[in-house]
C-alpha positions in Angstrom: 64.1 101.6 36.1 66.3 102.8 33.2 67.9 105.4 35.3 69.5 102.3 37.4 71.9 101.7 34.5 72.9 105.3 33.7 76.7 105.3 32.9 79.2 107.9 34.1 80.5 109.6 31.0 84.4 108.8 30.0 84.9 112.4 29.8 84.0 113.0 33.5 86.3 110.2 34.4 89.4 111.3 32.1 88.8 115.0 33.5 89.1 114.0 36.9 92.3 111.8 36.0 94.1 115.0 34.9 94.6 115.8 38.5 93.2 118.0 41.0 95.5 120.1 43.3 93.1 119.6 46.1 93.0 115.7 45.5 95.4 112.9 45.8 99.0 113.1 44.9 100.6 111.5 41.9 103.8 110.2 43.4 104.1 106.2 42.3 106.4 105.2 39.4 106.4 101.7 37.6 108.7 100.0 40.4 106.7 101.2 43.2 103.3 99.8 41.4 105.1 96.7 40.9 106.1 96.5 44.6 102.7 97.5 45.6 101.3 94.5 43.6 103.8 91.9 45.0 103.3 93.6 48.4 99.6 92.9 48.3 99.9 89.4 46.5 102.3 87.8 48.7 100.9 87.2 52.1 98.1 85.1 53.7 97.2 83.2 50.6 100.6 81.9 50.3 101.6 81.6 54.0 98.3 80.3 55.4 95.8 79.4 52.9 98.1 77.2 51.0 98.3 74.7 53.8 94.4 75.0 54.7 93.6 74.4 50.8 95.9 71.5 50.8 94.4 69.9 53.9 90.8 70.4 53.1 90.7 70.4 49.3 93.4 69.5 47.0 96.3 67.7 48.6 99.7 68.3 46.9 97.6 69.2 43.7 97.2 72.7 45.5 100.0 73.5 43.1 97.5 72.8 40.1 94.9 74.9 42.0 97.4 77.8 42.1 98.0 77.5 38.3 94.3 77.6 37.6 93.8 80.5 39.7 97.0 82.2 38.0 95.3 81.5 34.6 92.1 83.4 35.7 94.0 86.1 37.3 96.0 86.7 33.9 92.8 87.2 32.0 91.4 89.5 34.5 94.7 91.3 34.7 95.1 92.0 31.2 91.5 93.6 31.5 92.4 95.5 34.4 95.5 97.0 32.8 93.6 98.0 29.6 90.7 99.7 31.7 93.3 101.4 34.1 95.3 102.9 31.1 91.9 104.1 29.8 90.4 105.3 33.0 93.4 106.3 35.4 91.5 107.4 38.3 90.8 105.8 41.9 88.2 103.3 42.5 89.3 100.1 40.4 86.6 97.9 39.4 83.9 100.0 40.7 84.9 102.8 38.3 85.3 100.7 35.3 81.7 99.3 35.9 80.2 102.7 36.2 81.6 103.7 32.8 80.6 100.5 31.1 77.5 98.8 32.7 75.9 101.6 34.6 75.3 102.9 38.2 73.4 100.0 39.6 76.2 97.4 38.5 78.8 99.9 39.7 77.4 99.9 43.2 77.1 96.1 43.4 80.9 95.9 42.5 81.7 98.8 44.8 79.9 97.1 47.7 81.5 93.9 46.8 85.0 95.6 46.9 84.3 96.6 50.4 83.9 92.9 51.1 86.9 91.8 49.4 89.4 94.4 50.8 87.9 94.8 54.3 87.3 91.1 54.9 90.9 90.3 53.1 92.6 92.7 55.5 90.9 90.9 58.4 92.0 87.5 57.0 95.8 88.7 56.7 95.6 90.2 60.1 94.6 87.1 61.9 97.4 85.1 60.1 99.8 88.1 61.2 98.7 87.4 64.6 99.3 83.7 64.4 102.9 84.2 63.2 103.5 86.8 65.8 102.3 84.4 68.7 104.6 81.7 67.2 107.6 83.9 67.1 107.0 85.1 70.5 106.8 81.5 71.6 110.3 80.8 70.0 111.7 83.7 72.2 110.1 82.3 75.3 107.1 84.5 75.5 103.7 83.2 75.5 101.1 85.7 74.8 97.8 85.5 76.7 96.0 82.3 74.9 92.3 83.7 75.0 93.5 87.1 73.7 95.2 85.9 70.4 92.1 84.0 68.8 88.4 84.8 67.9 85.4 83.6 70.4 84.7 81.0 67.8 88.2 79.4 67.5 89.7 77.1 70.3 93.2 77.2 71.6 95.1 74.8 74.0 96.2 76.3 77.2 99.3 75.6 79.0 97.6 72.9 81.2 96.2 71.1 78.0 92.8 72.2 78.1 91.2 73.8 75.1 88.9 76.9 75.4 87.4 79.5 73.2 89.2 82.8 72.7 87.9 86.2 73.8 89.3 88.5 71.0 92.3 88.6 68.7 93.9 91.5 70.0 97.3 91.5 67.9 95.2 91.3 64.8 93.4 94.4 66.1 96.9 96.2 66.9 98.5 95.7 63.5 95.3 97.1 61.6 95.3 100.1 63.6 99.0 100.8 63.0 99.0 100.4 59.3 95.8 102.5 58.8 97.5 105.2 60.9 100.5 105.1 58.3 98.4 105.2 55.4 96.6 108.2 57.0 100.1 109.8 57.1 100.6 109.6 53.4 101.0 107.1 50.3 104.7 108.1 49.8 105.6 107.2 53.3 103.6 104.1 53.0 105.1 103.1 49.6 108.4 103.5 51.0 107.8 101.0 54.0 106.1 98.7 51.6 109.2 98.6 49.1 111.5 97.7 51.8 109.3 95.0 53.3 108.7 93.6 49.8 112.5 93.0 49.1 112.6 91.3 52.6 109.6 89.2 51.9 110.8 88.0 48.5 114.1 87.0 50.1 112.2 84.9 52.7 110.2 83.1 50.1 113.4 82.3 48.0 115.2 81.2 51.2 112.4 78.7 52.3 112.3 77.3 48.8 116.1 77.2 48.6 116.6 75.7 52.1 113.6 73.7 52.1 113.8 71.6 49.0 116.5 69.5 50.5 114.0 68.3 53.2 111.4 67.2 50.8 109.8 63.9 51.4 108.8 62.4 48.3 106.0 60.2 50.1 104.3 63.3 50.7 103.4 63.5 46.9 101.7 60.2 47.0 99.0 60.4 45.8 99.7 63.9 44.1 95.8 64.1 43.5 94.1 62.6 46.5 91.0 60.6 45.6 87.7 62.4 46.1 85.8 61.7 49.3 82.3 61.3 47.5 81.7 65.1 48.4 82.2 67.7 45.9 85.3 70.0 46.8 87.1 67.4 49.0 90.0 66.2 46.8 89.9 64.9 43.2 89.3 67.4 40.4 86.6 69.1 42.1 88.8 69.7 45.0 91.4 71.2 42.8 88.8 73.8 41.5 87.4 74.6 44.8 91.1 75.0 46.0 91.5 77.3 43.1 88.4 79.4 44.1 89.7 79.7 47.6 93.3 80.6 47.1 92.2 82.9 44.4 92.3 85.2 47.5 96.1 85.0 47.2 96.0 87.1 43.9 94.0 90.2 44.9 97.0 92.3 45.5 97.3 92.9 41.7 93.8 94.4 41.4 94.6 96.9 44.3 97.2 98.3 41.9 94.4 99.7 39.8 93.1 101.5 43.0 96.4 103.5 42.8 95.8 104.7 39.3 95.0 108.4 40.5 98.4 108.5 42.3 100.7 107.1 39.5 103.0 109.5 37.7 102.2 107.8 34.3 99.1 105.7 34.6 98.7 104.9 30.9 102.0 103.2 30.6 102.7 102.3 34.2 99.3 100.6 35.3 100.0 97.5 32.9 103.6 97.2 34.2 102.4 97.2 37.8 99.5 94.8 37.4 101.0 92.2 34.9 104.5 92.4 36.3 103.6 91.9 39.8 101.1 89.0 38.9 103.9 87.1 36.9 106.6 87.4 39.5 104.3 86.2 42.1 102.7 83.2 40.1 106.1 81.6 39.7 106.9 82.1 43.5 103.5 80.6 44.5 103.7 77.5 42.4 107.3 76.7 43.4 106.6 77.5 47.1 103.3 75.4 47.3 105.5 72.4 45.9 108.1 72.7 48.4 105.7 73.1 51.4 103.5 70.2 50.5 106.7 68.2 50.2 108.1 69.1 53.6 104.8 68.7 55.5 102.1 66.1 54.5 98.9 68.0 53.6 97.0 65.9 56.4 99.1 67.6 59.1 98.1 71.0 57.9 94.5 70.6 58.9 93.5 73.6 60.9 97.1 75.0 60.8 97.1 78.9 60.1 101.0 78.9 60.3 101.8 76.0 58.0 105.2 77.5 56.9 106.4 77.9 60.6 105.3 74.3 61.1 107.5 73.5 57.9 110.5 75.3 59.1 110.5 73.8 62.5 111.2 70.6 60.6 114.7 71.9 59.5 117.8 72.1 61.6 118.2 75.8 60.6 117.2 77.7 63.9 118.3 81.2 62.2 116.2 80.4 59.3 113.2 79.6 61.4 113.4 83.2 63.0 114.3 84.8 59.6 111.3 83.4 57.8 108.8 84.2 60.5 110.0 87.7 60.8 109.9 88.0 56.9 106.3 86.5 56.9 105.2 88.9 59.6 106.6 91.8 57.5 105.0 90.4 54.3 101.7 90.2 55.9 102.1 94.0 56.9 102.5 94.9 53.6 99.5 92.9 52.4 97.4 94.7 55.0 98.9 98.1 53.7 97.8 97.4 50.0 94.2 96.0 51.0 93.4 99.0 53.4 94.7 101.6 50.8 92.7 100.2 48.1 89.5 99.8 50.2 89.9 103.6 51.2 90.2 104.6 47.5 87.1 102.6 46.5 85.2 104.3 49.2 86.6 107.7 48.4 85.4 107.4 44.7 82.0 106.1 45.6 81.5 109.1 47.9 82.7 111.6 45.4 79.9 110.3 43.1 77.5 110.9 45.6 76.5 107.2 46.4 78.1 107.5 49.8 78.2 110.4 52.2 80.5 113.2 51.1 82.4 112.6 54.6 84.1 109.8 52.9 85.7 111.8 50.3 87.2 114.3 52.7 90.9 114.5 52.0 93.3 115.6 54.9 94.4 119.0 54.3 98.2 118.4 54.8 98.6 114.6 54.0 96.2 114.4 51.1 94.8 111.0 52.1 91.2 110.1 52.6 91.7 109.9 56.4 88.1 109.5 57.4 87.6 106.5 55.2 90.8 105.0 56.7 89.3 105.5 60.1 86.1 103.7 59.3 87.7 100.6 57.8 90.2 100.6 60.8 87.3 99.9 63.1 85.1 97.8 60.7 88.3 95.5 59.6 89.5 95.5 63.5 86.1 93.9 64.5 86.2 91.3 62.1 89.9 90.4 62.7 88.9 90.2 66.4 85.9 88.0 66.3 85.6 85.8 63.0 87.6 82.6 62.3 90.2 82.7 59.4 88.7 80.0 57.3 85.3 82.0 57.0 87.0 85.1 56.2 89.3 83.4 53.2 86.2 82.3 51.4 84.2 85.4 51.8 87.1 87.3 50.2 87.6 84.9 47.2 84.0 85.1 46.0 84.1 88.9 46.1 87.4 88.9 44.2 86.0 86.8 41.4 82.8 88.7 41.1 85.0 91.9 40.7 86.9 89.9 37.9 84.0 88.9 36.1 82.8 92.4 35.8 86.0 94.0 34.8 86.2 91.3 32.0 82.7 92.3 30.7 83.7 95.9 31.0 86.4 95.7 28.7 84.2 94.1 26.1 81.7 96.7 26.6 84.2 99.7 26.1 85.5 98.1 22.9 82.1 98.3 21.6 80.9 101.7 23.1 84.2 103.6 22.7 86.4 101.9 20.2 88.7 104.8 19.5 89.4 105.9 23.0 93.0 105.9 23.7 94.4 102.9 25.3 97.9 102.4 26.9 97.4 98.7 26.9 95.0 96.5 24.9 94.1 92.9 25.9 95.3 90.7 22.9 92.7 88.5 21.3 89.6 90.3 22.3 87.0 89.2 23.1 88.3 85.6 23.2 90.5 86.3 26.3 87.9 88.6 28.3 85.4 85.6 27.6 87.8 83.2 28.8 88.4 85.1 32.1 84.6 85.4 32.8 84.5 81.5 32.3 87.4 80.8 34.4 86.2 83.0 37.2 82.7 81.7 37.0 83.9 78.4 37.0 85.8 78.9 40.3 82.9 80.8 42.1 80.6 78.0 41.4 83.0 75.5 43.0 82.7 77.7 46.3 80.5 76.2 49.0 76.9 77.2 49.5 77.4 78.8 52.8 79.8 81.2 51.2 77.2 82.1 48.6 74.7 82.8 51.2 77.0 85.4 52.9 77.6 87.1 49.6 73.7 87.2 49.2 73.1 88.8 52.6 75.9 91.2 52.1 74.6 92.2 48.7 71.0 92.5 50.2 72.2 95.2 52.7 74.2 96.8 50.0 70.7 97.0 47.9 69.1 98.6 51.0 71.7 101.4 51.3 71.6 102.0 47.5 67.9 102.4 47.2 67.5 104.3 50.7 70.4 106.7 50.1 72.7 106.3 46.9 69.8 107.0 44.2 68.7 110.3 45.8 72.4 111.6 46.2 74.0 110.3 43.0 75.8 113.0 40.9 75.0 111.2 37.7 71.3 111.0 38.3 71.2 114.6 39.4 72.9 115.6 36.1 70.0 114.2 34.3 69.7 111.3 31.8 72.9 110.9 30.1 
């Protein structure tokens, strides 16, 4: 069983990081990396899950949930930055685990990242669909009701009857369009992302600036609603569960690390991209959540996948209602771009290592992108978006994210011990204290998630173990190279 924990030599990874003319192109600078992070972070977690978490878990204290989640992200973000500066290749936490904890743990985290990014992208696409439906309604166009929600969601028809949906077709459409853009090339996708990020941040600031005048102080009373007697339903347990759920809102910053092999100067710029985007978004998140729960009572947000649209509808600014909804739709588009980008890069790296079929590391001869991986996840994510409710998708993504963060924090401590002299463009301060704190905070949020979410993770991992022992162990390049 010892070969399960064979580690990939750092020399292999750094050699791959030097660049391959037949591989991915290095085109991203520090500002593009920060924009990539902001583009991935500000999205469904802010515009949709904020309202859901306030209604079901924390009330107005969702603000505290965001702060707790940000603390855990800060610890994990520093660990990601150190590892990305040491091992500047595609693959994110999967690659780091391979170098520190061995092949089996790397497979676990790689398979987990499939859950994180693919399910996360499906979650975002569902919210994108809801806001598009709302915007078209404002313009006097009502899309076919049963074709904009999953079969497990209900929607009210024009005659007042509630029916189950058939499939969420707008969600499928946006996933297909973004996937095709990513296949075309990272430079083109980065340009689109940068433009939309500027618009998205402007929309968030506009919502805060105009909405603050319409806050009803009574909506903050009580700020921490009394627990119902059930763990996770308000009170401090609700705040912790809320932090675990909205942790999904921060996953964009770790997707920056998947772009390490396409960064111009990854040793310097990865830390800027990861920590810079995280800092900007944390400030915006806390203020945004405070304003949102002040305008709309948390009770009124239960089951509302578009709470920001609800809040804006309570202001007299008709132009702002349209502008905010357009900005949010654009914002969701960049989140999808970042998540689908990250997923394809993880699969690309796992395929190069032999743990997945070589088909998934095929690079397009002209566009230099892993186009087959993109096509695979266009189909897989599209099916999730079409047929699974958003609340289930959000929880599944959060637990996958938290598991990845725990392994990254452990990886930093392991490499400090096994490779103390290896050059690091960024070093986590107060190590091992801060990485340990990152592990504890992330585990605390994982424990706070519901049992059903844990069962889903267990089933997904069981499928992954089957694939690993049936295929990956036999084709692993590390295993074929012998005991290293």
